[in-house]
MARGU-229937 format. One record per atom (N, C-alpha, C): residue in three letters; atom name; x, y, z negated. Coordinates in steps of 0.1 Angstrom, whole numbers. Layout:
res,atom,east,north,up
Ala,CA,X,Y,Z
...
***
This chain:
res,atom,east,north,up
Met,N,502,1852,-449
Met,CA,502,1848,-463
Met,C,515,1846,-468
Lys,N,516,1850,-481
Lys,CA,527,1851,-490
Lys,C,530,1836,-495
Asn,N,543,1830,-494
Asn,CA,546,1819,-497
Asn,C,555,1820,-511
Glu,N,550,1819,-522
Glu,CA,556,1823,-536
Glu,C,570,1812,-537
Asn,N,568,1800,-529
Asn,CA,581,1793,-533
Asn,C,593,1797,-525
Leu,N,590,1807,-515
Leu,CA,602,1814,-509
Leu,C,606,1825,-514
Pro,N,618,1830,-513
Pro,CA,624,1841,-518
Pro,C,622,1855,-510
Glu,N,619,1866,-515
Glu,CA,616,1878,-508
Glu,C,629,1882,-500
Ala,N,628,1886,-491
Ala,CA,639,1892,-483
Ala,C,649,1903,-492
Gly,N,662,1896,-490
Gly,CA,669,1903,-497
Gly,C,669,1899,-514
Gly,N,660,1890,-517
Gly,CA,659,1888,-531
Gly,C,668,1876,-534
Lys,N,668,1871,-547
Lys,CA,677,1858,-551
Lys,C,666,1847,-552
Pro,N,673,1835,-549
Pro,CA,664,1822,-550
Pro,C,656,1822,-563
Glu,N,644,1816,-561
Glu,CA,636,1815,-573
Glu,C,645,1804,-584
Ala,N,646,1807,-596
Ala,CA,651,1796,-605
Ala,C,642,1791,-614
Gln,N,629,1791,-612
Gln,CA,618,1786,-618
Gln,C,621,1770,-617
Pro,N,621,1763,-607
Pro,CA,622,1749,-604
Pro,C,634,1743,-615
Val,N,645,1751,-616
Val,CA,657,1745,-623
Val,C,654,1747,-637
Arg,N,648,1759,-643
Arg,CA,646,1761,-655
Arg,C,635,1749,-658
Asp,N,624,1746,-654
Asp,CA,615,1736,-655
Asp,C,621,1721,-657
Trp,N,631,1717,-648
Trp,CA,639,1707,-649
Trp,C,646,1706,-660
Val,N,653,1716,-666
Val,CA,664,1716,-676
Val,C,652,1715,-690
Ala,N,642,1721,-688
Ala,CA,633,1720,-702
Ala,C,628,1705,-703
Ser,N,624,1699,-692
Ser,CA,619,1685,-693
Ser,C,629,1676,-696
Thr,N,640,1679,-692
Thr,CA,650,1670,-697
Thr,C,655,1670,-712
Val,N,653,1684,-716
Val,CA,654,1686,-730
Val,C,646,1677,-740
Arg,N,633,1680,-735
Arg,CA,622,1675,-742
Arg,C,621,1661,-742
Trp,N,625,1653,-731
Trp,CA,627,1640,-729
Trp,C,637,1635,-738
Gly,N,647,1641,-739
Gly,CA,660,1637,-746
Gly,C,658,1639,-761
Thr,N,651,1651,-766
Thr,CA,647,1651,-780
Thr,C,638,1641,-782
Leu,N,629,1637,-774
Leu,CA,620,1627,-779
Leu,C,626,1613,-780
Gly,N,637,1610,-771
Gly,CA,643,1597,-772
Gly,C,651,1596,-786
Val,N,658,1610,-788
Val,CA,666,1607,-799
Val,C,656,1607,-813
Ser,N,643,1611,-812
Ser,CA,634,1612,-823
Ser,C,631,1598,-825
Val,N,628,1588,-815
Val,CA,626,1574,-813
Val,C,634,1566,-821
Val,N,648,1569,-815
Val,CA,658,1559,-820
Val,C,659,1562,-835
Val,N,660,1575,-840
Val,CA,661,1579,-854
Val,C,650,1573,-863
Ala,N,635,1574,-856
Ala,CA,625,1567,-865
Ala,C,626,1552,-867
Val,N,631,1547,-856
Val,CA,633,1531,-856
Val,C,642,1528,-866
Val,N,655,1535,-867
Val,CA,663,1533,-877
Val,C,663,1535,-891
Val,N,654,1545,-894
Val,CA,646,1549,-905
Val,C,639,1537,-911
Val,N,629,1533,-901
Val,CA,619,1524,-905
Val,C,625,1510,-908
Ser,N,634,1507,-901
Ser,CA,640,1493,-902
Ser,C,649,1492,-916
Cys,N,656,1503,-917
Cys,CA,662,1504,-934
Cys,C,654,1508,-944
Ala,N,642,1515,-942
Ala,CA,636,1517,-955
Ala,C,625,1507,-958
Thr,N,621,1500,-948
Thr,CA,611,1489,-952
Thr,C,615,1475,-954
Val,N,627,1471,-954
Val,CA,633,1459,-958
Val,C,645,1463,-968
Thr,N,638,1457,-981
Thr,CA,648,1460,-994
Thr,C,653,1445,-999
Arg,N,652,1437,-989
Arg,CA,656,1424,-993
Arg,C,663,1415,-984
Thr,N,671,1406,-984
Thr,CA,679,1397,-976
Thr,C,667,1389,-969
Val,N,669,1392,-954
Val,CA,658,1386,-947
Val,C,665,1372,-940
Val,N,659,1360,-942
Val,CA,665,1347,-939
Val,C,655,1339,-927
Glu,N,659,1337,-918
Glu,CA,655,1327,-908
Glu,C,651,1314,-912
Met,N,638,1309,-915
Met,CA,637,1298,-920
Met,C,637,1285,-911
Pro,N,642,1274,-915
Pro,CA,647,1263,-903
Pro,C,632,1260,-897
Thr,N,632,1254,-885
Thr,CA,619,1251,-879
Thr,C,621,1234,-873
Ile,N,609,1229,-873
Ile,CA,610,1216,-868
Ile,C,598,1214,-858
Pro,N,597,1213,-844
Pro,CA,587,1214,-836
Pro,C,575,1203,-842
Gly,N,563,1210,-842
Gly,CA,554,1205,-849
Gly,C,550,1202,-861
Ala,N,560,1204,-867
Ala,CA,559,1205,-884
Ala,C,556,1217,-892
Glu,N,550,1214,-904
Glu,CA,546,1224,-912
Glu,C,552,1221,-926
Phe,N,553,1232,-933
Phe,CA,558,1232,-946
Phe,C,548,1226,-957
Val,N,551,1217,-966
Val,CA,543,1210,-974
Val,C,547,1213,-988
Gly,N,556,1217,-991
Gly,CA,561,1221,-1006
Gly,C,568,1209,-1011
Asn,N,576,1211,-1021
Asn,CA,585,1203,-1028
Asn,C,577,1191,-1036
Gln,N,563,1191,-1038
Gln,CA,557,1180,-1045
Gln,C,558,1168,-1036
Asn,N,556,1170,-1024
Asn,CA,556,1160,-1014
Asn,C,570,1152,-1013
Cys,N,581,1160,-1015
Cys,CA,594,1153,-1014
Cys,C,596,1143,-1027
Ala,N,590,1150,-1036
Ala,CA,593,1141,-1050
Ala,C,587,1129,-1049
Gln,N,578,1125,-1041
Gln,CA,573,1112,-1039
Gln,C,583,1102,-1036
Cys,N,592,1104,-1027
Cys,CA,603,1095,-1024
Cys,C,616,1099,-1031
His,N,618,1112,-1031
His,CA,633,1118,-1036
His,C,629,1124,-1052
Ala,N,624,1116,-1060
Ala,CA,621,1119,-1074
Ala,C,633,1126,-1080
Glu,N,644,1118,-1079
Glu,CA,655,1122,-1086
Glu,C,662,1135,-1080
Thr,N,663,1136,-1071
Thr,CA,668,1145,-1064
Thr,C,658,1161,-1067
Val,N,649,1159,-1068
Val,CA,639,1170,-1069
Val,C,638,1172,-1083
Arg,N,642,1162,-1092
Arg,CA,642,1164,-1105
Arg,C,655,1172,-1110
Asp,N,669,1169,-1104
Asp,CA,680,1175,-1107
Asp,C,681,1188,-1097
Phe,N,674,1190,-1088
Phe,CA,674,1205,-1082
Phe,C,670,1214,-1091
Lys,N,666,1213,-1102
Lys,CA,662,1224,-1111
Lys,C,674,1232,-1117
Thr,N,684,1222,-1116
Thr,CA,697,1228,-1122
Thr,C,708,1232,-1111
Ser,N,701,1235,-1099
Ser,CA,712,1237,-1088
Ser,C,713,1250,-1085
Ser,N,724,1256,-1080
Ser,CA,725,1270,-1078
Ser,C,714,1273,-1068
His,N,711,1266,-1058
His,CA,701,1267,-1050
His,C,686,1269,-1056
Ala,N,685,1265,-1066
Ala,CA,671,1266,-1074
Ala,C,669,1279,-1076
Lys,N,679,1287,-1077
Lys,CA,677,1302,-1080
Lys,C,670,1310,-1068
Leu,N,671,1303,-1058
Leu,CA,663,1309,-1045
Leu,C,649,1307,-1045
Gln,N,647,1296,-1050
Gln,CA,634,1293,-1049
Gln,C,620,1302,-1057
Ala,N,612,1305,-1048
Ala,CA,600,1316,-1053
Ala,C,588,1306,-1059
Lys,N,579,1311,-1066
Lys,CA,567,1305,-1070
Lys,C,557,1309,-1062
Gly,N,547,1303,-1060
Gly,CA,533,1305,-1054
Gly,C,532,1301,-1041
Thr,N,519,1301,-1036
Thr,CA,517,1293,-1022
Thr,C,524,1301,-1011
Asn,N,526,1316,-1012
Asn,CA,534,1323,-1003
Asn,C,548,1320,-1003
Ala,N,553,1312,-1009
Ala,CA,567,1307,-1007
Ala,C,568,1293,-1008
Val,N,558,1285,-1001
Val,CA,559,1271,-1001
Val,C,570,1266,-993
Asn,N,577,1275,-981
Asn,CA,585,1270,-975
Asn,C,601,1271,-981
Leu,N,602,1276,-993
Leu,CA,613,1276,-1001
Leu,C,615,1265,-1011
Gly,N,629,1259,-1012
Gly,CA,631,1247,-1021
Gly,C,637,1239,-1012
Cys,N,632,1226,-1010
Cys,CA,637,1214,-1002
Cys,C,637,1219,-988
Glu,N,625,1225,-985
Glu,CA,621,1226,-972
Glu,C,630,1239,-967
Gly,N,634,1247,-974
Gly,CA,645,1259,-970
Gly,C,657,1256,-964
Cys,N,662,1241,-963
Cys,CA,673,1239,-960
Cys,C,670,1229,-949
His,N,661,1216,-954
His,CA,656,1206,-944
His,C,645,1206,-935
Gly,N,641,1221,-935
Gly,CA,631,1223,-925
Gly,C,616,1217,-931
Pro,N,606,1221,-923
Pro,CA,593,1218,-927
Pro,C,591,1201,-926
Gly,N,584,1196,-936
Gly,CA,585,1182,-940
Gly,C,571,1174,-936
Ser,N,562,1179,-930
Ser,CA,550,1174,-928
Ser,C,551,1161,-920
Leu,N,559,1161,-909
Leu,CA,562,1150,-899
Leu,C,570,1140,-907
His,N,578,1146,-915
His,CA,587,1134,-925
His,C,579,1126,-931
Ala,N,570,1134,-941
Ala,CA,561,1127,-948
Ala,C,550,1119,-944
Gln,N,546,1122,-933
Gln,CA,537,1114,-926
Gln,C,541,1101,-920
Ala,N,553,1102,-916
Ala,CA,561,1089,-911
Ala,C,568,1080,-920
Gly,N,565,1086,-933
Gly,CA,573,1078,-945
Gly,C,589,1077,-945
Gly,N,595,1088,-939
Gly,CA,607,1090,-937
Gly,C,613,1090,-924
Gly,N,628,1089,-922
Gly,CA,631,1091,-909
Gly,C,642,1100,-907
Arg,N,651,1099,-899
Arg,CA,661,1107,-897
Arg,C,659,1119,-886
Asn,N,650,1114,-878
Asn,CA,649,1123,-865
Asn,C,637,1134,-867
Asn,N,631,1134,-879
Asn,CA,620,1144,-883
Asn,C,621,1152,-891
Ile,N,635,1155,-899
Ile,CA,639,1162,-909
Ile,C,656,1167,-904
Leu,N,658,1180,-910
Leu,CA,670,1184,-907
Leu,C,679,1179,-920
Asn,N,693,1177,-915
Asn,CA,703,1172,-925
Asn,C,714,1181,-924
Pro,N,715,1191,-933
Pro,CA,726,1198,-933
Pro,C,741,1193,-931
Arg,N,743,1181,-938
Arg,CA,756,1173,-935
Arg,C,758,1169,-921
Arg,N,750,1168,-913
Arg,CA,752,1167,-898
Arg,C,752,1180,-890
Asp,N,749,1191,-894
Asp,CA,747,1201,-887
Asp,C,750,1213,-900
Ala,N,761,1221,-898
Ala,CA,766,1230,-908
Ala,C,757,1243,-903
Glu,N,749,1246,-891
Glu,CA,743,1258,-889
Glu,C,730,1259,-898
Thr,N,726,1248,-904
Thr,CA,716,1252,-914
Thr,C,721,1259,-925
Cys,N,733,1255,-927
Cys,CA,740,1264,-941
Cys,C,743,1279,-937
Phe,N,747,1278,-924
Phe,CA,752,1293,-917
Phe,C,739,1302,-918
Lys,N,726,1298,-919
Lys,CA,714,1307,-917
Lys,C,713,1316,-930
Cys,N,720,1313,-940
Cys,CA,723,1320,-950
Cys,C,739,1325,-954
His,N,747,1317,-954
His,CA,760,1319,-956
His,C,766,1322,-942
Leu,N,763,1334,-935
Leu,CA,769,1339,-923
Leu,C,783,1341,-923
Asp,N,788,1349,-934
Asp,CA,801,1347,-935
Asp,C,811,1338,-933
Lys,N,805,1326,-938
Lys,CA,813,1316,-938
Lys,C,815,1308,-926
Arg,N,805,1310,-918
Arg,CA,809,1307,-901
Arg,C,817,1314,-896
Gly,N,819,1328,-897
Gly,CA,829,1335,-894
Gly,C,842,1333,-900
Glu,N,846,1328,-912
Glu,CA,856,1322,-916
Glu,C,861,1308,-910
Phe,N,852,1301,-906
Phe,CA,853,1290,-899
Phe,C,859,1290,-887
Ser,N,857,1302,-881
Ser,CA,861,1305,-866
Ser,C,873,1311,-866
Leu,N,881,1313,-877
Leu,CA,894,1319,-878
Leu,C,904,1309,-873
Pro,N,918,1313,-868
Pro,CA,926,1305,-862
Pro,C,927,1289,-872
His,N,929,1292,-885
His,CA,933,1281,-893
His,C,919,1278,-901
His,N,913,1266,-902
His,CA,903,1262,-909
His,C,900,1249,-911
His,N,891,1247,-920
His,CA,887,1233,-922
His,C,879,1230,-911
Pro,N,879,1217,-904
Pro,CA,870,1215,-892
Pro,C,856,1212,-894
Val,N,847,1223,-899
Val,CA,834,1222,-901
Val,C,827,1224,-888
Leu,N,831,1233,-879
Leu,CA,825,1234,-869
Leu,C,827,1225,-858
Glu,N,839,1215,-860
Glu,CA,841,1204,-850
Glu,C,833,1191,-856
Gly,N,828,1191,-867
Gly,CA,820,1182,-872
Gly,C,828,1171,-878
Lys,N,839,1172,-883
Lys,CA,848,1163,-890
Lys,C,848,1165,-904
Val,N,842,1178,-911
Val,CA,840,1180,-924
Val,C,827,1186,-925
Ser,N,820,1181,-935
Ser,CA,807,1188,-938
Ser,C,807,1199,-949
Cys,N,798,1209,-952
Cys,CA,799,1216,-964
Cys,C,796,1210,-977
Gly,N,787,1198,-976
Gly,CA,784,1189,-986
Gly,C,796,1181,-991
Asp,N,808,1179,-984
Asp,CA,821,1173,-988
Asp,C,827,1181,-1000
Cys,N,824,1194,-1003
Cys,CA,831,1201,-1012
Cys,C,820,1206,-1021
His,N,808,1210,-1017
His,CA,797,1216,-1024
His,C,786,1205,-1026
His,N,781,1208,-1040
His,CA,767,1201,-1046
His,C,754,1210,-1042
Pro,N,749,1207,-1033
Pro,CA,737,1214,-1032
Pro,C,726,1211,-1039
His,N,724,1200,-1044
His,CA,712,1194,-1050
His,C,711,1193,-1065
Lys,N,725,1196,-1070
Lys,CA,726,1193,-1086
Lys,C,739,1203,-1091
Gly,N,733,1209,-1103
Gly,CA,747,1217,-1108
Gly,C,748,1230,-1098
Asp,N,761,1236,-1103
Asp,CA,767,1245,-1094
Asp,C,772,1242,-1080
Ala,N,768,1248,-1072
Ala,CA,771,1245,-1058
Ala,C,787,1244,-1055
Ile,N,794,1254,-1062
Ile,CA,809,1256,-1063
Ile,C,815,1243,-1073
Ala,N,819,1234,-1070
Ala,CA,827,1224,-1080
Ala,C,837,1231,-1088
Gly,N,838,1227,-1100
Gly,CA,850,1231,-1107
Gly,C,849,1247,-1111
Gly,N,862,1247,-1120
Gly,CA,860,1261,-1127
Gly,C,854,1266,-1137
Gly,N,854,1277,-1145
Gly,CA,846,1278,-1156
Gly,C,847,1269,-1168
Thr,N,836,1264,-1176
Thr,CA,838,1255,-1185
Thr,C,837,1242,-1179
His,N,838,1236,-1164
His,CA,837,1225,-1161
His,C,847,1214,-1164
Leu,N,846,1205,-1166
Leu,CA,857,1194,-1167
Leu,C,863,1191,-1157
Ala,N,855,1192,-1143
Ala,CA,862,1190,-1132
Ala,C,866,1201,-1126
Ser,N,881,1205,-1121
Ser,CA,883,1216,-1116
Ser,C,886,1213,-1100
Glu,N,884,1227,-1093
Glu,CA,884,1225,-1078
Glu,C,897,1218,-1073
His,N,908,1217,-1083
His,CA,918,1208,-1079
His,C,915,1194,-1077
Glu,N,905,1190,-1084
Glu,CA,901,1177,-1081
Glu,C,889,1175,-1070
Thr,N,883,1185,-1066
Thr,CA,877,1185,-1055
Thr,C,885,1184,-1041
Cys,N,895,1193,-1041
Cys,CA,903,1194,-1030
Cys,C,913,1180,-1029
Gly,N,915,1176,-1043
Gly,CA,923,1164,-1042
Gly,C,919,1151,-1035
Arg,N,904,1149,-1034
Arg,CA,898,1139,-1029
Arg,C,903,1137,-1015
Cys,N,907,1147,-1005
Cys,CA,910,1145,-994
Cys,C,926,1145,-992
His,N,932,1156,-1000
His,CA,946,1159,-1000
His,C,953,1152,-1011
Thr,N,954,1139,-1009
Thr,CA,957,1131,-1020
Thr,C,974,1135,-1023
Ala,N,981,1136,-1012
Ala,CA,995,1139,-1014
Ala,C,1000,1152,-1023
Gln,N,989,1164,-1022
Gln,CA,993,1174,-1027
Gln,C,986,1175,-1044
Arg,N,979,1162,-1046
Arg,CA,972,1162,-1057
Arg,C,982,1160,-1070
Gly,N,993,1150,-1065
Gly,CA,1000,1143,-1078
Gly,C,996,1133,-1084
Pro,N,1000,1130,-1094
Pro,CA,1007,1140,-1106
Pro,C,1022,1140,-1102
Phe,N,1026,1150,-1108
Phe,CA,1042,1154,-1106
Phe,C,1049,1156,-1119
Val,N,1061,1152,-1120
Val,CA,1070,1155,-1133
Val,C,1070,1168,-1133
Phe,N,1072,1176,-1123
Phe,CA,1076,1190,-1127
Phe,C,1063,1197,-1117
Glu,N,1055,1203,-1125
Glu,CA,1042,1208,-1118
Glu,C,1045,1223,-1115
His,N,1038,1227,-1103
His,CA,1038,1241,-1099
His,C,1025,1249,-1107
Glu,N,1027,1257,-1116
Glu,CA,1017,1263,-1125
Glu,C,1006,1268,-1114
Ala,N,1008,1272,-1105
Ala,CA,998,1279,-1099
Ala,C,984,1266,-1094
Val,N,989,1255,-1094
Val,CA,981,1242,-1090
Val,C,971,1242,-1103
Arg,N,975,1244,-1115
Arg,CA,966,1244,-1126
Arg,C,954,1255,-1124
Glu,N,958,1266,-1121
Glu,CA,949,1276,-1116
Glu,C,939,1272,-1105
Gly,N,942,1265,-1098
Gly,CA,933,1260,-1086
Gly,C,938,1264,-1073
Cys,N,935,1255,-1063
Cys,CA,939,1256,-1049
Cys,C,936,1270,-1043
Thr,N,925,1277,-1048
Thr,CA,923,1290,-1040
Thr,C,932,1301,-1046
Thr,N,938,1297,-1053
Thr,CA,949,1307,-1059
Thr,C,960,1312,-1046
Cys,N,962,1301,-1038
Cys,CA,970,1302,-1027
Cys,C,963,1301,-1014
His,N,951,1293,-1013
His,CA,947,1289,-1000
His,C,930,1295,-999
Lys,N,926,1298,-987
Lys,CA,915,1301,-985
Lys,C,908,1289,-981
Pro,N,895,1284,-988
Pro,CA,891,1272,-984
Pro,C,883,1270,-971
His,N,877,1283,-966
His,CA,871,1279,-954
His,C,878,1283,-942
Gly,N,887,1294,-943
Gly,CA,894,1297,-931
Gly,C,904,1308,-932
Ser,N,914,1309,-926
Ser,CA,923,1322,-928
Ser,C,931,1324,-916
Val,N,938,1337,-913
Val,CA,946,1338,-903
Val,C,957,1334,-903
Asn,N,961,1328,-917
Asn,CA,975,1327,-921
Asn,C,976,1308,-920
Arg,N,986,1306,-913
Arg,CA,989,1289,-915
Arg,C,989,1284,-930
Arg,N,984,1272,-927
Arg,CA,982,1261,-938
Arg,C,970,1270,-948
Met,N,960,1281,-938
Met,CA,951,1285,-949
Met,C,953,1291,-961
Leu,N,965,1300,-959
Leu,CA,970,1305,-971
Leu,C,965,1321,-971
Thr,N,963,1324,-982
Thr,CA,958,1337,-985
Thr,C,968,1349,-980
Glu,N,979,1349,-980
Glu,CA,989,1356,-977
Glu,C,1001,1350,-970
Arg,N,1006,1358,-963
Arg,CA,1017,1353,-953
Arg,C,1032,1351,-960
Asn,N,1040,1344,-955
Asn,CA,1054,1342,-959
Asn,C,1057,1345,-975
Ser,N,1066,1351,-979
Ser,CA,1070,1352,-992
Ser,C,1062,1361,-1001
Asn,N,1055,1370,-993
Asn,CA,1045,1378,-1001
Asn,C,1034,1373,-1011
Leu,N,1031,1357,-1004
Leu,CA,1022,1350,-1012
Leu,C,1027,1348,-1026
Cys,N,1043,1343,-1024
Cys,CA,1047,1338,-1038
Cys,C,1050,1349,-1048
Phe,N,1054,1362,-1043
Phe,CA,1056,1373,-1049
Phe,C,1043,1379,-1059
Lys,N,1033,1373,-1052
Lys,CA,1022,1379,-1061
Lys,C,1023,1373,-1076
Cys,N,1030,1362,-1079
Cys,CA,1032,1357,-1092
Cys,C,1046,1356,-1096
His,N,1054,1355,-1088
His,CA,1070,1355,-1090
His,C,1076,1369,-1089
Phe,N,1074,1376,-1100
Phe,CA,1079,1392,-1097
Phe,C,1093,1392,-1094
Gln,N,1094,1400,-1084
Gln,CA,1110,1401,-1080
Gln,C,1116,1416,-1085
Gln,N,1128,1415,-1089
Gln,CA,1134,1426,-1094
Gln,C,1146,1431,-1088
Gln,N,1147,1442,-1086
Gln,CA,1159,1449,-1079
Gln,C,1167,1457,-1090
Thr,N,1177,1451,-1095
Thr,CA,1184,1455,-1108
Thr,C,1196,1463,-1100
Ala,N,1201,1461,-1089
Ala,CA,1212,1466,-1082
Ala,C,1209,1469,-1066
Ala,N,1216,1479,-1063
Ala,CA,1213,1483,-1049
Ala,C,1217,1472,-1039
Gly,N,1209,1470,-1030
Gly,CA,1210,1459,-1021
Gly,C,1208,1443,-1026
Lys,N,1203,1443,-1039
Lys,CA,1202,1429,-1045
Lys,C,1187,1427,-1049
Val,N,1183,1416,-1047
Val,CA,1168,1412,-1051
Val,C,1170,1398,-1060
Phe,N,1165,1402,-1073
Phe,CA,1165,1391,-1081
Phe,C,1152,1383,-1085
Asn,N,1150,1371,-1084
Asn,CA,1139,1366,-1091
Asn,C,1140,1352,-1098
Gly,N,1136,1354,-1110
Gly,CA,1138,1343,-1119
Gly,C,1152,1344,-1128
Gly,N,1159,1355,-1125
Gly,CA,1173,1356,-1128
Gly,C,1184,1352,-1118
Val,N,1178,1347,-1106
Val,CA,1186,1342,-1097
Val,C,1186,1352,-1086
Asp,N,1199,1358,-1080
Asp,CA,1199,1365,-1068
Asp,C,1194,1358,-1055
His,N,1182,1365,-1052
His,CA,1175,1358,-1037
His,C,1178,1366,-1025
Thr,N,1188,1376,-1026
Thr,CA,1190,1383,-1016
Thr,C,1195,1376,-1002
Ser,N,1202,1369,-1001
Ser,CA,1205,1361,-991
Ser,C,1196,1350,-989
Phe,N,1187,1344,-996
Phe,CA,1178,1334,-993
Phe,C,1166,1339,-987
Leu,N,1163,1348,-989
Leu,CA,1151,1357,-983
Leu,C,1152,1359,-969
Lys,N,1164,1359,-964
Lys,CA,1168,1360,-950
Lys,C,1163,1346,-940
Arg,N,1164,1336,-948
Arg,CA,1162,1323,-942
Arg,C,1146,1319,-939
Gly,N,1136,1329,-944
Gly,CA,1125,1326,-941
Gly,C,1115,1327,-953
Thr,N,1103,1317,-953
Thr,CA,1096,1319,-966
Thr,C,1103,1312,-977
Cys,N,1096,1314,-990
Cys,CA,1103,1304,-999
Cys,C,1102,1290,-999
Phe,N,1089,1285,-992
Phe,CA,1088,1271,-989
Phe,C,1093,1267,-975
Ser,N,1096,1273,-966
Ser,CA,1102,1270,-953
Ser,C,1116,1271,-952
Gly,N,1124,1281,-960
Gly,CA,1137,1282,-960
Gly,C,1146,1270,-965
Gly,N,1140,1260,-969
Gly,CA,1150,1251,-974
Gly,C,1151,1249,-990
Cys,N,1143,1258,-998
Cys,CA,1145,1258,-1012
Cys,C,1135,1253,-1021
His,N,1123,1257,-1018
His,CA,1111,1252,-1028
His,C,1101,1245,-1017
Glu,N,1104,1236,-1010
Glu,CA,1094,1230,-999
Glu,C,1083,1223,-1007
Ala,N,1083,1217,-1020
Ala,CA,1077,1207,-1027
Ala,C,1066,1219,-1036
Val,N,1059,1227,-1027
Val,CA,1052,1239,-1033
Val,C,1042,1233,-1044
His,N,1036,1221,-1043
His,CA,1026,1217,-1049
His,C,1032,1208,-1063
Gly,N,1043,1205,-1063
Gly,CA,1049,1199,-1074
Gly,C,1061,1190,-1069
Ser,N,1069,1185,-1078
Ser,CA,1083,1180,-1075
Ser,C,1085,1168,-1084
Asn,N,1091,1159,-1081
Asn,CA,1095,1147,-1090
Asn,C,1109,1147,-1094
Ile,N,1117,1157,-1087
Ile,CA,1131,1160,-1085
Ile,C,1136,1168,-1094
Gly,N,1131,1181,-1094
Gly,CA,1134,1191,-1103
Gly,C,1125,1204,-1104
Ser,N,1127,1213,-1114
Ser,CA,1119,1221,-1116
Ser,C,1119,1234,-1106
Ser,N,1129,1236,-1095
Ser,CA,1130,1241,-1084
Ser,C,1119,1238,-1074
Leu,N,1113,1227,-1077
Leu,CA,1102,1222,-1065
Leu,C,1109,1218,-1054
Arg,N,1116,1210,-1052
Arg,CA,1123,1205,-1043
Arg,C,1118,1190,-1041
Phe,N,1119,1183,-1027
Phe,CA,1117,1170,-1025
Phe,C,1128,1162,-1028
***
């Protein structure tokens, strides 16, 4: 009987098994690539909005803002003016937005007539805020940051979640961000006889409020920060002038505020050169 799997005398080995294996590998590889592409296309094409994971409380259900108003009438009334109110959707399909979008489903809290252990309080846990503001969590993880993750400061110490703009100060507000920061940073608040004009613009002119890779949470390192406003001129070879003064030798000492020249960067009671 002739064995088809064996090569004939003097003939070459049969290559069919190898070709079958190659063809099978190509087919499965093509299928795998097609599945991955399909998943990517569907995931990108079917979601045209920001997806947020709503907070949860074991055993609790969403009941809507009207239940919150029974005890927190003033807060619910003022919430209409807040920045967060813009995220509130209407209708029964959006009952979980509004108060419960940050504080979690409130059925157990309402049934118990209040309590601290049956509702979420973002002041005690910033993770509630990070569900939407994920980029801020990253900033608070930078080397120099406000101690929010450590629990020493909360988002609510600087932001107003229930009334008005969440970012206090700026625009046409009577209160400025300088006043917001000055509640804690009293030494930098002043008043000073000689002000630093940048402070009038707001603390975020020089500082990143959530976190930075630079010391003091500065937006730029060393004298590069100062040169964003204080234009340097090079009118002669090897000479750097700033404000009409030759700063060539000064720049070698360090930064403008650590080189012993302008250490009172927020303001001074001594002179306009901002010194202690």
